N, C-alpha and C positions, 0 to 999 in steps of 0.2 A: 492402534494408532491411526488417529484421523486423516484423511486425504487432505493433501497442501501444495502449495505451488510456492516457489519462491526465485527471484530474478535481482542480479547487480546493476548496477548501472553507477558511472563516471560523470559527473558532469562538470564543466569550466565556469562555475560558478560558486560565488561566495555561501558557505554552508548557511548562514543567514538567511539570504536570500532561497533557497532551496526549502529550508526550512517553513519560511512562510506560503512560499508557494506552493508545499505539501499540505498545508493547512488547508489551503484555497482546496485543493484538488479534492482530497477527504470529503470537505463540506459539500463540496457541490455535485458528487456522486448519488445515485439515485439510491434510494435504501440505505446508504451508510448512516449510522448516526453514533452518539456517544465518541466524539472525537476526545481526546484526553492526550495532554503531553506530559514527557517525562524528559529527564535530561536525555538529549540524543535519541529521542524515539518517539512517536507519534501512534498511539494506538485509536483504532475505531472497530465499531461491530457493525455487520450488515446483516441486516432484516433476514428471515424467511421467505421464501420463495418455492417455486416448484424444483428446483434442482438442490436445494439442500435445507438444512435445518438453522441457515446462518452460518456465517464466517467470521472469523477475527481479522483482522489486518492490521501489519505493523509496518511502519517505514523507519527505518534506523537512518540516521545522518551523522557521518563522521566527516570532519573536515580533514583535508591535506593539502600539503604547498601547490597551490594554484588550482586545484580541483576539490570536489566536494564526492563522497562515496558512498551511495544509497543502495540500503538493502529495502525489499521488499517483498512482502511475506504474507499468505493468507493460508489459513488454515481453517478446518471444520469446526464450529463452534461445538456440534455433538459428539464425543468422543469416538463413539460408535460408527462413525459414517465415513467409510473407505472408497466411496465412488461420488464423484463431487459432479459427475457431469460436466466438467470443463466449467465450474463458477470459478474456482480458485485463481485459475491461469486468469480468466476474463477478466475478475479483479485487480490482480497484480497488472496485468496489459493498460488496464484503462489508467492506473494510478501512474503508471511509467510512461505513458503519453501524455499525462498532464504535467510531467516535471520536465521531457524532452524539450530541450531548450529550441531546437530547430523543428518544433513543430507550433510554436506558438505565435500566433500573429502581430 
């Protein structure tokens, strides 16, 4: 099984706004391409670099009363890659930082 990293967060913002922001965040990340939308899920590919053979990012957005639950996951694209040198965690933390309303200007 490939190396992976996942985090969840709760955002006190409407799901539609979080969805739009997540698209912006993914499109602005260096090396990210192929952002695709599915009902409640955004997926993207991260290009190969010196730390891995690429990763697959997913952002699940679920609306709840008064907030939005978000699950961010990054997994190595090459199924036999067991060590990612922290790349999956970096991917998740970058997306998380972009979605955090307290960190926006």
